[in-house]
py3Dmol code that shows the C-alpha trace and the ligand (Angstrom):
import py3Dmol

protein = """\
ATOM      1  CA  MET A   1     -35.603 -24.302-115.313  1.00  0.00           C
ATOM      2  CA  THR A   2     -35.089 -22.371-118.502  1.00  0.00           C
ATOM      3  CA  ASP A   3     -31.474 -21.286-118.678  1.00  0.00           C
ATOM      4  CA  TYR A   4     -31.747 -17.824-120.147  1.00  0.00           C
ATOM      5  CA  ILE A   5     -34.390 -15.148-120.241  1.00  0.00           C
ATOM      6  CA  ILE A   6     -34.822 -11.493-121.189  1.00  0.00           C
ATOM      7  CA  ALA A   7     -37.492  -8.908-120.417  1.00  0.00           C
ATOM      8  CA  ILE A   8     -37.874  -5.358-121.719  1.00  0.00           C
ATOM      9  CA  HIS A   9     -40.097  -2.347-121.101  1.00  0.00           C
ATOM     10  CA  GLY A  10     -40.880   0.802-123.036  1.00  0.00           C
ATOM     11  CA  GLY A  11     -42.548   2.761-120.243  1.00  0.00           C
ATOM     12  CA  ALA A  12     -45.584   2.472-117.976  1.00  0.00           C
ATOM     13  CA  GLY A  13     -48.500   4.871-117.717  1.00  0.00           C
ATOM     14  CA  THR A  14     -52.032   5.656-118.772  1.00  0.00           C
ATOM     15  CA  ILE A  15     -51.976   3.476-121.824  1.00  0.00           C
ATOM     16  CA  LEU A  16     -55.549   2.686-122.779  1.00  0.00           C
ATOM     17  CA  ARG A  17     -56.709   0.463-125.595  1.00  0.00           C
ATOM     18  CA  ALA A  18     -59.543   2.913-126.306  1.00  0.00           C
ATOM     19  CA  SER A  19     -57.149   5.757-127.059  1.00  0.00           C
ATOM     20  CA  MET A  20     -54.638   3.790-129.134  1.00  0.00           C
ATOM     21  CA  SER A  21     -55.121   3.503-132.891  1.00  0.00           C
ATOM     22  CA  PRO A  22     -54.706   0.004-134.358  1.00  0.00           C
ATOM     23  CA  GLU A  23     -51.836   1.333-136.503  1.00  0.00           C
ATOM     24  CA  ASN A  24     -49.959   2.690-133.511  1.00  0.00           C
ATOM     25  CA  GLU A  25     -50.585  -0.447-131.531  1.00  0.00           C
ATOM     26  CA  LYS A  26     -49.011  -2.471-134.325  1.00  0.00           C
ATOM     27  CA  LEU A  27     -46.011  -0.156-134.450  1.00  0.00           C
ATOM     28  CA  TYR A  28     -45.414  -0.498-130.710  1.00  0.00           C
ATOM     29  CA  LEU A  29     -45.814  -4.252-130.633  1.00  0.00           C
ATOM     30  CA  LYS A  30     -43.458  -4.658-133.576  1.00  0.00           C
ATOM     31  CA  ALA A  31     -40.842  -2.386-131.991  1.00  0.00           C
ATOM     32  CA  LEU A  32     -41.068  -4.320-128.722  1.00  0.00           C
ATOM     33  CA  GLU A  33     -40.768  -7.650-130.532  1.00  0.00           C
ATOM     34  CA  ASP A  34     -37.729  -6.487-132.488  1.00  0.00           C
ATOM     35  CA  ALA A  35     -36.042  -5.047-129.403  1.00  0.00           C
ATOM     36  CA  LEU A  36     -36.686  -8.243-127.481  1.00  0.00           C
ATOM     37  CA  GLU A  37     -35.335 -10.342-130.313  1.00  0.00           C
ATOM     38  CA  SER A  38     -32.173  -8.241-130.597  1.00  0.00           C
ATOM     39  CA  GLY A  39     -31.294  -8.925-126.952  1.00  0.00           C
ATOM     40  CA  TYR A  40     -32.531 -12.493-127.080  1.00  0.00           C
ATOM     41  CA  SER A  41     -30.268 -13.400-130.001  1.00  0.00           C
ATOM     42  CA  ILE A  42     -27.254 -12.537-127.847  1.00  0.00           C
ATOM     43  CA  LEU A  43     -28.429 -14.812-125.037  1.00  0.00           C
ATOM     44  CA  ARG A  44     -29.230 -17.615-127.486  1.00  0.00           C
ATOM     45  CA  SER A  45     -25.695 -17.589-128.814  1.00  0.00           C
ATOM     46  CA  GLY A  46     -24.254 -17.826-125.309  1.00  0.00           C
ATOM     47  CA  GLY A  47     -23.574 -14.112-124.866  1.00  0.00           C
ATOM     48  CA  SER A  48     -23.735 -12.265-121.568  1.00  0.00           C
ATOM     49  CA  ALA A  49     -26.786 -10.784-119.881  1.00  0.00           C
ATOM     50  CA  LEU A  50     -24.914  -7.489-119.882  1.00  0.00           C
ATOM     51  CA  ASP A  51     -24.507  -7.450-123.663  1.00  0.00           C
ATOM     52  CA  ALA A  52     -28.111  -8.565-124.125  1.00  0.00           C
ATOM     53  CA  VAL A  53     -29.571  -5.711-122.050  1.00  0.00           C
ATOM     54  CA  VAL A  54     -27.369  -3.165-123.822  1.00  0.00           C
ATOM     55  CA  GLN A  55     -28.417  -4.457-127.228  1.00  0.00           C
ATOM     56  CA  ALA A  56     -32.138  -4.373-126.426  1.00  0.00           C
ATOM     57  CA  THR A  57     -31.874  -0.929-124.831  1.00  0.00           C
ATOM     58  CA  VAL A  58     -29.933   0.462-127.802  1.00  0.00           C
ATOM     59  CA  PHE A  59     -32.673  -0.799-130.080  1.00  0.00           C
ATOM     60  CA  LEU A  60     -35.296   1.031-128.016  1.00  0.00           C
ATOM     61  CA  GLU A  61     -33.142   4.183-127.809  1.00  0.00           C
ATOM     62  CA  ASP A  62     -32.903   4.242-131.604  1.00  0.00           C
ATOM     63  CA  CYS A  63     -36.660   3.880-132.004  1.00  0.00           C
ATOM     64  CA  PRO A  64     -38.442   7.281-132.035  1.00  0.00           C
ATOM     65  CA  LEU A  65     -41.550   5.778-130.414  1.00  0.00           C
ATOM     66  CA  PHE A  66     -40.001   5.634-126.946  1.00  0.00           C
ATOM     67  CA  ASN A  67     -38.844   8.342-124.544  1.00  0.00           C
ATOM     68  CA  ALA A  68     -35.141   7.530-124.611  1.00  0.00           C
ATOM     69  CA  GLY A  69     -32.291   8.293-127.006  1.00  0.00           C
ATOM     70  CA  ARG A  70     -33.753   9.481-130.293  1.00  0.00           C
ATOM     71  CA  GLY A  71     -37.337   9.772-128.994  1.00  0.00           C
ATOM     72  CA  SER A  72     -36.450  11.689-125.814  1.00  0.00           C
ATOM     73  CA  VAL A  73     -38.887  14.339-124.590  1.00  0.00           C
ATOM     74  CA  PHE A  74     -38.059  18.061-124.522  1.00  0.00           C
ATOM     75  CA  THR A  75     -36.903  19.980-121.468  1.00  0.00           C
ATOM     76  CA  HIS A  76     -38.388  23.384-120.627  1.00  0.00           C
ATOM     77  CA  ASP A  77     -35.591  25.007-122.631  1.00  0.00           C
ATOM     78  CA  GLY A  78     -36.369  22.942-125.717  1.00  0.00           C
ATOM     79  CA  CYS A  79     -33.369  20.625-125.328  1.00  0.00           C
ATOM     80  CA  HIS A  80     -32.905  16.968-124.556  1.00  0.00           C
ATOM     81  CA  GLU A  81     -31.262  15.860-121.337  1.00  0.00           C
ATOM     82  CA  MET A  82     -30.964  12.126-121.191  1.00  0.00           C
ATOM     83  CA  ASP A  83     -30.283   9.746-118.306  1.00  0.00           C
ATOM     84  CA  ALA A  84     -29.270   6.077-118.351  1.00  0.00           C
ATOM     85  CA  SER A  85     -27.750   3.400-116.171  1.00  0.00           C
ATOM     86  CA  ILE A  86     -26.536  -0.168-116.203  1.00  0.00           C
ATOM     87  CA  MET A  87     -25.594  -2.716-113.570  1.00  0.00           C
ATOM     88  CA  ASP A  88     -23.843  -6.068-113.790  1.00  0.00           C
ATOM     89  CA  GLY A  89     -25.165  -8.597-111.260  1.00  0.00           C
ATOM     90  CA  LYS A  90     -22.021 -10.687-111.528  1.00  0.00           C
ATOM     91  CA  THR A  91     -19.526  -8.010-110.456  1.00  0.00           C
ATOM     92  CA  LEU A  92     -21.922  -5.521-108.818  1.00  0.00           C
ATOM     93  CA  LYS A  93     -20.293  -2.895-111.000  1.00  0.00           C
ATOM     94  CA  ALA A  94     -22.484  -0.081-112.263  1.00  0.00           C
ATOM     95  CA  GLY A  95     -22.311   2.874-114.626  1.00  0.00           C
ATOM     96  CA  ALA A  96     -24.723   5.762-115.063  1.00  0.00           C
ATOM     97  CA  VAL A  97     -25.069   9.063-116.828  1.00  0.00           C
ATOM     98  CA  THR A  98     -27.344  12.045-116.347  1.00  0.00           C
ATOM     99  CA  GLY A  99     -28.247  15.268-118.145  1.00  0.00           C
ATOM    100  CA  ILE A 100     -26.443  14.500-121.394  1.00  0.00           C
ATOM    101  CA  SER A 101     -27.272  15.822-124.839  1.00  0.00           C
ATOM    102  CA  ASN A 102     -26.546  14.616-128.364  1.00  0.00           C
ATOM    103  CA  VAL A 103     -25.087  11.255-127.309  1.00  0.00           C
ATOM    104  CA  LYS A 104     -26.826   8.743-129.561  1.00  0.00           C
ATOM    105  CA  ASN A 105     -26.947   5.869-127.079  1.00  0.00           C
ATOM    106  CA  PRO A 106     -26.732   6.881-123.413  1.00  0.00           C
ATOM    107  CA  VAL A 107     -26.793   3.222-122.350  1.00  0.00           C
ATOM    108  CA  ILE A 108     -23.530   2.572-124.215  1.00  0.00           C
ATOM    109  CA  LEU A 109     -21.968   5.518-122.426  1.00  0.00           C
ATOM    110  CA  SER A 110     -23.159   4.055-119.089  1.00  0.00           C
ATOM    111  CA  LYS A 111     -21.415   0.799-119.946  1.00  0.00           C
ATOM    112  CA  HIS A 112     -18.198   2.693-120.761  1.00  0.00           C
ATOM    113  CA  ILE A 113     -18.406   4.483-117.421  1.00  0.00           C
ATOM    114  CA  MET A 114     -18.811   1.137-115.678  1.00  0.00           C
ATOM    115  CA  GLU A 115     -15.986  -0.552-117.544  1.00  0.00           C
ATOM    116  CA  ASN A 116     -13.538   2.182-118.412  1.00  0.00           C
ATOM    117  CA  SER A 117     -13.662   4.694-115.590  1.00  0.00           C
ATOM    118  CA  GLU A 118     -13.260   4.583-111.854  1.00  0.00           C
ATOM    119  CA  HIS A 119     -16.651   6.254-111.405  1.00  0.00           C
ATOM    120  CA  VAL A 120     -20.281   5.225-111.329  1.00  0.00           C
ATOM    121  CA  LEU A 121     -22.242   8.364-112.253  1.00  0.00           C
ATOM    122  CA  LEU A 122     -21.167  11.147-114.617  1.00  0.00           C
ATOM    123  CA  SER A 123     -23.224  14.202-115.540  1.00  0.00           C
ATOM    124  CA  GLY A 124     -23.613  16.812-118.263  1.00  0.00           C
ATOM    125  CA  LYS A 125     -20.582  18.284-120.005  1.00  0.00           C
ATOM    126  CA  GLY A 126     -18.109  16.060-118.203  1.00  0.00           C
ATOM    127  CA  ALA A 127     -20.019  12.967-119.241  1.00  0.00           C
ATOM    128  CA  GLU A 128     -20.074  14.208-122.836  1.00  0.00           C
ATOM    129  CA  GLU A 129     -16.334  14.778-122.712  1.00  0.00           C
ATOM    130  CA  PHE A 130     -15.867  11.212-121.484  1.00  0.00           C
ATOM    131  CA  ALA A 131     -18.215  10.006-124.268  1.00  0.00           C
ATOM    132  CA  ARG A 132     -15.932  11.646-126.835  1.00  0.00           C
ATOM    133  CA  LYS A 133     -12.933   9.962-125.291  1.00  0.00           C
ATOM    134  CA  MET A 134     -14.739   6.603-125.529  1.00  0.00           C
ATOM    135  CA  ARG A 135     -15.616   7.398-129.151  1.00  0.00           C
ATOM    136  CA  CYS A 136     -19.363   7.229-128.541  1.00  0.00           C
ATOM    137  CA  GLU A 137     -21.538   8.298-131.454  1.00  0.00           C
ATOM    138  CA  PHE A 138     -23.000  11.821-131.310  1.00  0.00           C
ATOM    139  CA  GLU A 139     -26.043  13.061-133.234  1.00  0.00           C
ATOM    140  CA  SER A 140     -27.306  16.536-134.166  1.00  0.00           C
ATOM    141  CA  ASP A 141     -30.291  18.234-132.470  1.00  0.00           C
ATOM    142  CA  GLU A 142     -32.313  17.428-135.605  1.00  0.00           C
ATOM    143  CA  TYR A 143     -31.860  13.720-134.993  1.00  0.00           C
ATOM    144  CA  PHE A 144     -33.581  14.130-131.629  1.00  0.00           C
ATOM    145  CA  PHE A 145     -36.332  16.429-132.912  1.00  0.00           C
ATOM    146  CA  SER A 146     -39.880  15.278-133.503  1.00  0.00           C
ATOM    147  CA  GLN A 147     -42.862  17.556-133.985  1.00  0.00           C
ATOM    148  CA  PHE A 148     -44.977  15.333-131.769  1.00  0.00           C
ATOM    149  CA  ARG A 149     -42.613  15.681-128.813  1.00  0.00           C
ATOM    150  CA  TYR A 150     -42.255  19.409-129.414  1.00  0.00           C
ATOM    151  CA  ASP A 151     -46.033  19.842-129.370  1.00  0.00           C
ATOM    152  CA  GLN A 152     -46.086  17.983-126.038  1.00  0.00           C
ATOM    153  CA  LEU A 153     -43.724  20.617-124.659  1.00  0.00           C
ATOM    154  CA  LEU A 154     -45.637  23.576-126.119  1.00  0.00           C
ATOM    155  CA  GLU A 155     -48.806  22.336-124.419  1.00  0.00           C
ATOM    156  CA  ILE A 156     -47.332  22.772-120.952  1.00  0.00           C
ATOM    157  CA  ARG A 157     -44.286  24.982-121.391  1.00  0.00           C
ATOM    158  CA  ASP A 158     -45.895  28.055-119.825  1.00  0.00           C
ATOM    159  CA  THR A 159     -47.239  26.157-116.867  1.00  0.00           C
ATOM    160  CA  ASN A 160     -45.301  25.032-113.863  1.00  0.00           C
ATOM    161  CA  THR A 161     -45.969  21.373-114.486  1.00  0.00           C
ATOM    162  CA  VAL A 162     -43.663  18.676-115.642  1.00  0.00           C
ATOM    163  CA  LYS A 163     -45.223  15.752-117.364  1.00  0.00           C
ATOM    164  CA  LEU A 164     -44.451  12.091-117.349  1.00  0.00           C
ATOM    165  CA  ASP A 165     -44.265  11.351-121.021  1.00  0.00           C
ATOM    166  CA  HIS A 166     -46.608   8.451-120.638  1.00  0.00           C
ATOM    167  CA  SER A 167     -49.028  10.081-118.206  1.00  0.00           C
ATOM    168  CA  GLU A 168     -51.148  11.186-121.108  1.00  0.00           C
ATOM    169  CA  LYS A 169     -49.551  10.487-124.407  1.00  0.00           C
ATOM    170  CA  LYS A 170     -48.319   7.129-123.258  1.00  0.00           C
ATOM    171  CA  PHE A 171     -44.759   6.673-124.344  1.00  0.00           C
ATOM    172  CA  GLY A 172     -41.927   6.084-121.981  1.00  0.00           C
ATOM    173  CA  THR A 173     -38.594   5.245-120.627  1.00  0.00           C
ATOM    174  CA  VAL A 174     -36.983   2.011-121.769  1.00  0.00           C
ATOM    175  CA  GLY A 175     -35.146  -0.775-120.025  1.00  0.00           C
ATOM    176  CA  ALA A 176     -34.053  -4.392-120.119  1.00  0.00           C
ATOM    177  CA  VAL A 177     -33.160  -7.165-117.681  1.00  0.00           C
ATOM    178  CA  ALA A 178     -31.670 -10.551-118.542  1.00  0.00           C
ATOM    179  CA  ARG A 179     -30.257 -13.792-117.201  1.00  0.00           C
ATOM    180  CA  ASP A 180     -27.654 -15.550-119.352  1.00  0.00           C
ATOM    181  CA  VAL A 181     -26.663 -19.225-119.760  1.00  0.00           C
ATOM    182  CA  HIS A 182     -23.790 -18.644-117.350  1.00  0.00           C
ATOM    183  CA  GLY A 183     -26.248 -17.767-114.569  1.00  0.00           C
ATOM    184  CA  HIS A 184     -25.479 -14.055-114.471  1.00  0.00           C
ATOM    185  CA  ILE A 185     -27.996 -11.235-114.548  1.00  0.00           C
ATOM    186  CA  ALA A 186     -27.920  -7.569-115.577  1.00  0.00           C
ATOM    187  CA  ALA A 187     -30.205  -4.549-115.855  1.00  0.00           C
ATOM    188  CA  SER A 188     -30.250  -1.300-117.837  1.00  0.00           C
ATOM    189  CA  THR A 189     -32.548   1.716-118.098  1.00  0.00           C
ATOM    190  CA  SER A 190     -32.572   4.784-120.379  1.00  0.00           C
ATOM    191  CA  THR A 191     -34.817   7.851-120.521  1.00  0.00           C
ATOM    192  CA  GLY A 192     -35.382  11.398-121.692  1.00  0.00           C
ATOM    193  CA  GLY A 193     -37.049  12.050-118.327  1.00  0.00           C
ATOM    194  CA  MET A 194     -40.098  14.278-118.092  1.00  0.00           C
ATOM    195  CA  THR A 195     -41.439  16.837-120.598  1.00  0.00           C
ATOM    196  CA  ASN A 196     -40.839  20.453-119.485  1.00  0.00           C
ATOM    197  CA  LYS A 197     -38.313  19.441-116.827  1.00  0.00           C
ATOM    198  CA  ARG A 198     -35.999  22.233-115.640  1.00  0.00           C
ATOM    199  CA  TYR A 199     -33.276  23.073-113.162  1.00  0.00           C
ATOM    200  CA  GLY A 200     -31.340  19.935-114.141  1.00  0.00           C
ATOM    201  CA  ARG A 201     -34.047  17.631-112.787  1.00  0.00           C
ATOM    202  CA  ILE A 202     -32.929  14.016-112.453  1.00  0.00           C
ATOM    203  CA  GLY A 203     -35.319  11.094-112.014  1.00  0.00           C
ATOM    204  CA  ASP A 204     -34.792   7.543-110.828  1.00  0.00           C
ATOM    205  CA  SER A 205     -33.497   6.077-114.099  1.00  0.00           C
ATOM    206  CA  PRO A 206     -29.785   6.935-113.675  1.00  0.00           C
ATOM    207  CA  VAL A 207     -29.794   6.294-109.943  1.00  0.00           C
ATOM    208  CA  ILE A 208     -28.438   2.872-109.039  1.00  0.00           C
ATOM    209  CA  GLY A 209     -30.761   1.284-106.504  1.00  0.00           C
ATOM    210  CA  ALA A 210     -33.741   3.438-107.498  1.00  0.00           C
ATOM    211  CA  GLY A 211     -34.350   2.899-111.229  1.00  0.00           C
ATOM    212  CA  THR A 212     -31.839   0.119-111.866  1.00  0.00           C
ATOM    213  CA  TYR A 213     -30.219  -2.620-109.813  1.00  0.00           C
ATOM    214  CA  ALA A 214     -28.684  -6.058-110.399  1.00  0.00           C
ATOM    215  CA  ASN A 215     -27.157  -8.625-108.102  1.00  0.00           C
ATOM    216  CA  ASP A 216     -26.678 -12.299-109.038  1.00  0.00           C
ATOM    217  CA  LYS A 217     -27.694 -13.188-105.473  1.00  0.00           C
ATOM    218  CA  THR A 218     -31.139 -11.646-105.853  1.00  0.00           C
ATOM    219  CA  CYS A 219     -32.472  -9.970-108.982  1.00  0.00           C
ATOM    220  CA  ALA A 220     -32.040  -7.505-111.832  1.00  0.00           C
ATOM    221  CA  VAL A 221     -34.584  -4.674-111.992  1.00  0.00           C
ATOM    222  CA  SER A 222     -35.377  -1.821-114.407  1.00  0.00           C
ATOM    223  CA  CYS A 223     -38.086   0.687-113.446  1.00  0.00           C
ATOM    224  CA  THR A 224     -40.363   3.143-115.210  1.00  0.00           C
ATOM    225  CA  GLY A 225     -42.766   5.642-113.717  1.00  0.00           C
ATOM    226  CA  HIS A 226     -42.890   8.856-111.738  1.00  0.00           C
ATOM    227  CA  GLY A 227     -39.217   9.165-110.871  1.00  0.00           C
ATOM    228  CA  GLU A 228     -39.570  11.224-107.707  1.00  0.00           C
ATOM    229  CA  PHE A 229     -41.590   8.430-106.064  1.00  0.00           C
ATOM    230  CA  PHE A 230     -39.229   5.731-107.287  1.00  0.00           C
ATOM    231  CA  LEU A 231     -36.285   7.667-105.882  1.00  0.00           C
ATOM    232  CA  ARG A 232     -37.871   8.049-102.457  1.00  0.00           C
ATOM    233  CA  ALA A 233     -38.865   4.396-102.339  1.00  0.00           C
ATOM    234  CA  VAL A 234     -35.434   3.202-103.598  1.00  0.00           C
ATOM    235  CA  VAL A 235     -37.506   0.768-105.612  1.00  0.00           C
ATOM    236  CA  ALA A 236     -35.005  -1.489-107.388  1.00  0.00           C
ATOM    237  CA  TYR A 237     -32.812  -2.044-104.328  1.00  0.00           C
ATOM    238  CA  ASP A 238     -35.839  -2.521-102.092  1.00  0.00           C
ATOM    239  CA  ILE A 239     -36.901  -5.476-104.222  1.00  0.00           C
ATOM    240  CA  SER A 240     -33.423  -6.948-103.941  1.00  0.00           C
ATOM    241  CA  CYS A 241     -33.426  -6.400-100.160  1.00  0.00           C
ATOM    242  CA  LEU A 242     -36.802  -8.050 -99.681  1.00  0.00           C
ATOM    243  CA  MET A 243     -35.385 -11.099-101.440  1.00  0.00           C
ATOM    244  CA  GLU A 244     -32.021 -11.067 -99.697  1.00  0.00           C
ATOM    245  CA  TYR A 245     -33.043 -10.253 -96.144  1.00  0.00           C
ATOM    246  CA  LYS A 246     -36.627 -11.420 -95.975  1.00  0.00           C
ATOM    247  CA  GLY A 247     -36.481 -14.418 -98.285  1.00  0.00           C
ATOM    248  CA  LEU A 248     -39.312 -13.241-100.517  1.00  0.00           C
ATOM    249  CA  SER A 249     -39.583 -14.636-104.032  1.00  0.00           C
ATOM    250  CA  LEU A 250     -39.081 -12.279-106.979  1.00  0.00           C
ATOM    251  CA  ALA A 251     -42.827 -12.130-107.611  1.00  0.00           C
ATOM    252  CA  GLU A 252     -43.631 -11.440-103.947  1.00  0.00           C
ATOM    253  CA  ALA A 253     -41.006  -8.713-103.639  1.00  0.00           C
ATOM    254  CA  CYS A 254     -42.222  -6.952-106.802  1.00  0.00           C
ATOM    255  CA  GLU A 255     -45.831  -7.163-105.634  1.00  0.00           C
ATOM    256  CA  VAL A 256     -44.995  -5.602-102.258  1.00  0.00           C
ATOM    257  CA  VAL A 257     -43.015  -2.723-103.713  1.00  0.00           C
ATOM    258  CA  VAL A 258     -45.198  -1.844-106.707  1.00  0.00           C
ATOM    259  CA  HIS A 259     -48.637  -2.407-105.197  1.00  0.00           C
ATOM    260  CA  LYS A 260     -48.262  -2.079-101.434  1.00  0.00           C
ATOM    261  CA  LYS A 261     -45.580   0.604-101.187  1.00  0.00           C
ATOM    262  CA  LEU A 262     -45.594   2.708-104.355  1.00  0.00           C
ATOM    263  CA  MET A 263     -49.297   2.718-105.077  1.00  0.00           C
ATOM    264  CA  PRO A 264     -50.566   4.072-101.725  1.00  0.00           C
ATOM    265  CA  ALA A 265     -47.868   6.755-101.919  1.00  0.00           C
ATOM    266  CA  GLY A 266     -49.131   7.825-105.359  1.00  0.00           C
ATOM    267  CA  GLY A 267     -46.130   6.454-107.236  1.00  0.00           C
ATOM    268  CA  GLU A 268     -47.467   5.455-110.621  1.00  0.00           C
ATOM    269  CA  GLY A 269     -45.380   3.087-112.724  1.00  0.00           C
ATOM    270  CA  GLY A 270     -43.937  -0.353-112.970  1.00  0.00           C
ATOM    271  CA  LEU A 271     -40.838  -2.454-113.473  1.00  0.00           C
ATOM    272  CA  ILE A 272     -39.394  -5.541-115.061  1.00  0.00           C
ATOM    273  CA  ALA A 273     -37.223  -7.984-113.128  1.00  0.00           C
ATOM    274  CA  VAL A 274     -35.502 -11.358-113.423  1.00  0.00           C
ATOM    275  CA  ASP A 275     -33.684 -13.497-110.890  1.00  0.00           C
ATOM    276  CA  SER A 276     -30.830 -15.934-111.370  1.00  0.00           C
ATOM    277  CA  ALA A 277     -33.258 -18.885-111.417  1.00  0.00           C
ATOM    278  CA  SER A 278     -34.732 -17.304-114.569  1.00  0.00           C
ATOM    279  CA  ASN A 279     -37.976 -16.190-112.967  1.00  0.00           C
ATOM    280  CA  CYS A 280     -39.309 -13.029-114.471  1.00  0.00           C
ATOM    281  CA  ALA A 281     -41.786 -10.392-113.289  1.00  0.00           C
ATOM    282  CA  LEU A 282     -43.393  -7.567-115.269  1.00  0.00           C
ATOM    283  CA  VAL A 283     -45.394  -5.610-112.713  1.00  0.00           C
ATOM    284  CA  PHE A 284     -47.120  -2.218-112.853  1.00  0.00           C
ATOM    285  CA  ASN A 285     -49.786  -0.252-111.016  1.00  0.00           C
ATOM    286  CA  SER A 286     -50.618   1.994-113.992  1.00  0.00           C
ATOM    287  CA  GLU A 287     -53.103   1.361-116.789  1.00  0.00           C
ATOM    288  CA  GLY A 288     -50.487  -0.224-118.958  1.00  0.00           C
ATOM    289  CA  MET A 289     -46.826  -0.808-119.622  1.00  0.00           C
ATOM    290  CA  TYR A 290     -45.084  -1.502-122.913  1.00  0.00           C
ATOM    291  CA  ARG A 291     -43.360  -4.769-122.161  1.00  0.00           C
ATOM    292  CA  GLY A 292     -42.191  -8.158-123.320  1.00  0.00           C
ATOM    293  CA  TRP A 293     -40.249 -11.227-122.267  1.00  0.00           C
ATOM    294  CA  LYS A 294     -38.858 -14.389-123.836  1.00  0.00           C
ATOM    295  CA  ASP A 295     -37.110 -17.437-122.367  1.00  0.00           C
ATOM    296  CA  ALA A 296     -34.822 -20.198-123.659  1.00  0.00           C
ATOM    297  CA  ASP A 297     -37.804 -22.424-124.511  1.00  0.00           C
ATOM    298  CA  GLY A 298     -39.187 -19.697-126.734  1.00  0.00           C
ATOM    299  CA  ASN A 299     -42.023 -18.855-124.324  1.00  0.00           C
ATOM    300  CA  GLY A 300     -42.957 -15.217-123.966  1.00  0.00           C
ATOM    301  CA  HIS A 301     -44.928 -12.385-125.470  1.00  0.00           C
ATOM    302  CA  VAL A 302     -45.098  -8.640-125.893  1.00  0.00           C
ATOM    303  CA  SER A 303     -48.018  -6.622-124.539  1.00  0.00           C
ATOM    304  CA  ILE A 304     -49.213  -3.165-123.649  1.00  0.00           C
ATOM    305  CA  TYR A 305     -52.380  -3.176-121.549  1.00  0.00           C
ATOM    306  CA  LYS A 306     -53.343  -4.718-118.237  1.00  0.00           C
ATOM    307  CA  ASP A 307     -54.913  -7.881-119.644  1.00  0.00           C
TER     308      ASP A 307
END
"""
ligand_1 = """\
9
LIG
N -38.766 7.285 -114.460
C -38.519 8.281 -115.456
C -38.212 9.597 -114.802
O -38.863 9.949 -113.842
C -39.655 8.504 -116.391
C -40.250 7.274 -117.016
O -40.165 6.176 -116.488
O -40.819 7.417 -118.106
O -37.347 10.301 -115.287
"""
view = py3Dmol.view(width=600, height=400)
view.addModel(protein, "pdb")
view.setStyle({"model": 0}, {"cartoon": {"style": "trace"}})
view.addModel(ligand_1, "xyz")
view.setStyle({"model": 1}, {"stick": {}})
view.zoomTo()
view.show()
C-alpha cells in the first residue's frame, strides 16, 4: 500500500478533444500538473492531507483557467459570488463559505471557519467580515475580471438560463482530496458556481455532504457538476454511506453514485475520492473532467478526456 496520495479536479463537463486547441490543452495539463505537485510536495514532506488539499486548491483558485477564485464566472449582475468548503476526515470538522466576493482564496477562508470559528457555513457579507478578521487576502474586481468570462455572461444574460461553466466552454470548479502518511484524509472544493446565476443561488460545492465530505473511516470526496442534482443526491455523503453501511469499496461506491444514481437523473458531472487505504477514484459521467492524481511511489497522471 502506498502511504500517501493526492487527487485533484478542475471541473467536469463537455470537454471534447475535437474542440480543444493543442495550445489550450497544454495550458490545462501544465496547470493540473503544477497544482498536483504543489499539494503532493506537502504530503511528501510528511505534511497533513488537510494542508495538501488547501495548497492544491489555492493553486487552482489562483489560475485563471478554472472556475474558482480568480477565474470565477460572472453572476447575472456582473459580479462574482464564490463558494468553497473543506472537511478534515480526522476530526470530522468542516468549514464552508458561500456567496463571497473579492476574497482571493475562498478555500483558505473555509479553513479559517473550520478552525477559528464555532460555525461550519458562513455567507456573504458576514463571511467577508470574518475573512477580514482572519486577515485573508482581498483582491479588486479587476483581478477577477476576464473578457472571456464576461463574454460567456453576455451570451446568456438576457435569457433565463444559468450555465454550468463547463457545459459548453469546458472550464470548471476545482477540488482536491488527499491521504497523508499519518493515515488521515481530507477534501476541499471551490467554485464560482454557474454563469448568469441570480437570487443568491448556491450549488453543491459549499454544502458539506453534497459537494465535499471526508471521514477517515470511509473516504474523502470532492465533486463537480450540475450542483442542483448533486445537492438532491447528497453525493459525497452517499458515497461515504455506501462504504460505511453497505461495505462497498471506494470504486464501487463511486460507480453506483455517479453512474447508477446521478446519470439516470440527468446529473452531469463527476468527482474525485480517496480512502484511508490510499485507493483513489476519479469518476465522471460527462465527456471529460480535468483531473490528476499522484501517489507515494510517484505513480499517477493528469488527464482531461474519457480515455
Ligand atoms: N458544482 C458547481 C455548482 O453547481 C459547478 C461546477 O462543478 O462547476 O455550483
